C-alpha positions as CSV (number, residue, x, y, z in Angstrom):
1,M,-18.9,-29.9,-5.1
2,G,-17.5,-27.5,-2.5
3,H,-19.4,-24.8,-0.7
4,T,-18.1,-22.2,-3.1
5,E,-19.3,-24.0,-6.2
6,Q,-22.7,-24.7,-4.6
7,S,-23.2,-21.0,-3.8
8,K,-22.1,-19.7,-7.2
9,P,-25.7,-19.5,-8.6
10,N,-26.7,-17.4,-5.6
11,L,-23.6,-15.3,-6.1
12,L,-24.5,-14.7,-9.8
13,K,-28.0,-13.8,-8.8
14,G,-26.9,-11.3,-6.3
15,L,-24.4,-9.8,-8.7
16,A,-27.1,-9.5,-11.4
17,I,-29.4,-7.7,-8.9
18,R,-26.6,-5.3,-7.8
19,L,-25.7,-4.4,-11.4
20,G,-29.3,-4.2,-12.5
21,L,-29.9,-1.6,-9.8
22,G,-26.5,0.1,-9.6
23,I,-25.8,0.8,-13.3
24,P,-29.2,2.5,-14.0
25,C,-28.8,4.6,-10.8
26,L,-25.4,5.7,-11.9
27,V,-26.7,6.6,-15.4
28,A,-29.5,8.5,-13.9
29,M,-27.2,10.5,-11.6
30,L,-25.1,11.5,-14.6
31,F,-27.7,12.3,-17.2
32,L,-30.8,13.5,-15.4
33,P,-29.1,16.6,-13.9
34,A,-27.5,17.3,-17.3
35,G,-30.9,17.2,-18.9
36,T,-29.5,15.7,-22.1
37,L,-28.0,12.5,-23.5
38,A,-25.5,14.7,-25.4
39,Y,-23.0,14.5,-22.6
40,W,-20.0,12.9,-24.2
41,E,-17.9,13.1,-21.1
42,A,-20.4,10.9,-19.2
43,W,-20.5,8.4,-22.0
44,I,-16.7,8.0,-22.0
45,Y,-16.6,7.9,-18.2
46,L,-19.2,5.0,-18.2
47,A,-17.1,3.1,-20.7
48,V,-13.9,3.7,-18.6
49,I,-15.7,2.3,-15.5
50,L,-18.0,-0.4,-16.9
51,I,-15.8,-2.1,-19.5
52,P,-12.9,-3.1,-17.1
53,M,-15.4,-3.8,-14.4
54,T,-17.2,-6.3,-16.6
55,F,-14.0,-8.2,-17.3
56,A,-12.9,-8.0,-13.7
57,L,-16.3,-9.4,-12.5
58,I,-16.1,-12.3,-15.0
59,V,-12.6,-13.2,-13.8
60,L,-13.5,-12.9,-10.1
61,Y,-16.6,-15.1,-10.6
62,R,-14.6,-17.8,-12.3
63,K,-11.3,-17.6,-10.4
64,A,-12.0,-16.0,-7.1
65,P,-15.7,-16.3,-6.1
66,E,-14.8,-16.0,-2.4
67,L,-13.3,-12.6,-3.0
68,L,-16.3,-11.5,-5.1
69,E,-18.6,-12.6,-2.3
70,R,-16.6,-10.5,0.2
71,R,-16.8,-7.5,-2.2
72,M,-20.6,-7.9,-2.3
73,R,-21.1,-7.7,1.5
74,M,-22.8,-4.5,2.5
75,R,-23.7,-4.8,6.2
76,E,-21.1,-3.2,8.4
77,K,-20.7,-4.7,11.9
78,E,-19.0,-1.6,13.4
79,A,-21.3,1.2,14.4
80,T,-18.6,3.7,13.6
81,Q,-18.3,2.4,10.1
82,R,-22.1,2.5,9.5
83,K,-22.0,6.2,10.4
84,I,-19.1,6.8,8.0
85,I,-20.9,5.0,5.2
86,N,-24.1,7.1,5.7
87,L,-22.0,10.2,5.6
88,S,-20.2,9.1,2.4
89,L,-23.5,8.3,0.7
90,L,-24.4,12.0,0.7
91,Y,-21.0,12.9,-0.6
92,F,-21.3,10.3,-3.4
93,L,-24.6,11.7,-4.6
94,V,-23.3,15.3,-4.7
95,V,-20.1,14.3,-6.5
96,F,-21.8,12.4,-9.2
97,M,-24.8,14.7,-9.7
98,L,-23.1,18.0,-9.6
99,P,-21.2,17.4,-12.9
100,G,-24.5,17.0,-14.7
101,F,-25.8,20.3,-13.4
102,D,-22.4,21.8,-14.4
103,K,-22.9,20.5,-17.9
104,R,-26.5,21.9,-18.1
105,F,-25.6,25.4,-16.9
106,G,-22.1,25.6,-18.3
107,W,-20.3,26.5,-15.1
108,S,-17.0,24.8,-16.2
109,N,-15.1,24.8,-19.4
110,V,-12.8,21.8,-19.1
111,P,-10.6,21.1,-22.1
112,V,-10.9,17.8,-23.9
113,A,-7.3,16.9,-23.0
114,V,-8.0,17.5,-19.3
115,V,-11.1,15.3,-19.4
116,L,-9.2,12.5,-21.1
117,V,-6.4,12.8,-18.5
118,G,-9.1,12.5,-15.8
119,D,-10.4,9.3,-17.5
120,L,-6.9,7.9,-17.6
121,I,-6.3,8.5,-13.9
122,V,-9.7,7.0,-13.0
123,L,-8.8,3.9,-15.1
124,L,-5.4,3.7,-13.4
125,G,-7.0,3.9,-10.0
126,Y,-9.4,1.1,-10.9
127,C,-6.6,-1.1,-12.2
128,F,-4.6,-0.4,-9.0
129,I,-7.6,-1.6,-7.0
130,L,-7.6,-4.8,-9.1
131,Y,-3.9,-5.2,-8.4
132,V,-4.7,-5.0,-4.7
133,F,-7.4,-7.7,-5.1
134,R,-4.9,-10.0,-6.7
135,E,-2.6,-9.5,-3.7
136,N,-5.2,-9.7,-1.0
137,Q,-8.0,-12.3,-1.3
138,Y,-9.5,-11.0,2.0
139,A,-10.2,-7.5,0.7
140,S,-13.8,-7.3,1.9
141,R,-16.1,-4.3,1.2
142,V,-16.9,-4.1,4.9
143,V,-14.5,-3.9,7.9
144,E,-14.2,-7.4,9.2
145,V,-11.8,-10.3,9.9
146,D,-12.6,-13.6,8.4
147,E,-11.6,-17.0,9.8
148,G,-8.1,-17.9,8.6
149,Q,-7.3,-14.4,7.5
150,Q,-3.6,-13.4,7.6
151,V,-1.8,-10.1,7.4
152,I,-0.7,-9.3,3.8
153,S,2.6,-7.5,3.6
154,T,3.6,-8.0,0.0
155,G,3.0,-6.1,-3.2
156,P,1.4,-2.7,-2.5
157,Y,1.0,-3.7,1.2
158,A,4.8,-3.4,1.5
159,V,4.5,0.3,0.8
160,V,1.3,1.4,2.5
161,R,-1.1,-0.4,4.9
162,H,-4.3,0.5,2.9
163,P,-3.4,0.5,-0.8
164,M,-7.0,-0.1,-1.9
165,Y,-8.1,3.3,-0.5
166,L,-5.3,4.9,-2.5
167,G,-6.9,3.6,-5.7
168,V,-10.3,4.7,-4.5
169,T,-9.0,8.2,-3.8
170,L,-7.6,8.5,-7.3
171,M,-10.9,7.3,-8.8
172,Y,-13.1,9.6,-6.9
173,V,-11.0,12.8,-6.8
174,F,-10.5,12.7,-10.6
175,S,-14.0,11.6,-11.6
176,P,-15.3,15.2,-11.7
177,L,-12.5,16.1,-14.2
178,A,-13.4,13.1,-16.3
179,L,-17.0,14.3,-16.2
180,G,-16.0,17.8,-17.3
181,S,-16.6,19.6,-14.0
182,Y,-14.2,21.7,-11.9
183,W,-16.7,22.6,-9.3
184,A,-17.5,18.9,-8.4
185,M,-13.8,18.5,-7.4
186,I,-14.5,20.5,-4.2
187,P,-16.9,17.9,-2.7
188,A,-14.8,15.1,-4.3
189,L,-11.9,16.0,-2.0
190,L,-14.1,15.2,1.0
191,I,-13.2,11.6,0.3
192,I,-9.9,12.2,2.0
193,P,-11.2,13.0,5.5
194,I,-13.9,10.3,5.1
195,L,-11.2,7.7,4.3
196,V,-9.1,8.9,7.2
197,M,-12.0,8.2,9.6
198,R,-12.7,4.8,8.0
199,I,-9.0,3.8,8.1
200,R,-8.6,4.8,11.7
201,N,-11.5,2.8,12.9
202,E,-10.5,-0.1,10.6
203,E,-7.1,-0.2,12.1
204,E,-8.7,-0.4,15.6
205,V,-10.6,-3.5,14.5
206,L,-7.6,-5.1,12.7
207,S,-5.3,-4.5,15.7
208,R,-7.9,-6.1,18.0
209,E,-8.9,-9.1,15.8
210,L,-6.2,-9.9,13.2
211,A,-3.2,-11.7,14.6
212,G,0.1,-10.0,13.6
213,Y,-1.5,-6.7,12.5
214,P,0.1,-4.6,15.3
215,A,3.5,-5.8,14.3
216,Y,2.7,-5.0,10.7
217,T,1.9,-1.4,11.6
218,Q,5.3,-1.1,13.2
219,Q,6.9,-2.5,10.0
220,I,4.9,-0.4,7.5
221,R,4.7,3.2,8.7
222,Y,2.4,4.8,6.3
223,R,-1.3,4.1,6.0
224,L,-2.4,5.7,2.7
225,L,0.2,8.0,1.1
226,P,4.0,7.1,1.2
227,G,5.9,9.8,3.0
228,I,2.7,11.7,4.1
229,W,0.3,9.6,6.2
């Protein structure tokens, strides 16, 4: 039995702990500010997020446990990245709690069709992230270079250097609409400068530690959005 198979029980335990803590926290952030469970936008949003996530985690656990383990790492080695994560945590709380207050006090009146379009874009963003995972088995949650890691230049990486962050941007920018809030889109847009800071520092690390990455940056011009940046 290989190292990966031996560590699978620990991986499953860690995953259960993360989900057991993370899902109730997300539910609380959505429904407590709303002051009601009659928040249909939040119920649909949870389904859009949790159903595909459940299937993805099952597949990763069975087929790509190494990738799943990388996605569960939380400790950033770079001091700059730790500062960015701390900043983004505040933004995360605001973005996911503000729609509930919006629901309670009726600040926004988002049509059902717009809410459903928001859900669809969130789902597409998540599916795009899964596509990135299929192409890049080294897509860790933290900024690091593993032993044996190689530059990926196929699939979405042939278009932009950081495609996963493109999927993340779609998910978070359109989450407020999916949750029925126009006002929460204002702080949601802060993900863009936050990701710019993260990407710039990440590229410094990759250029320093990942063989072939400087040449890749010369080949693929754009970091996040084709034709823009």
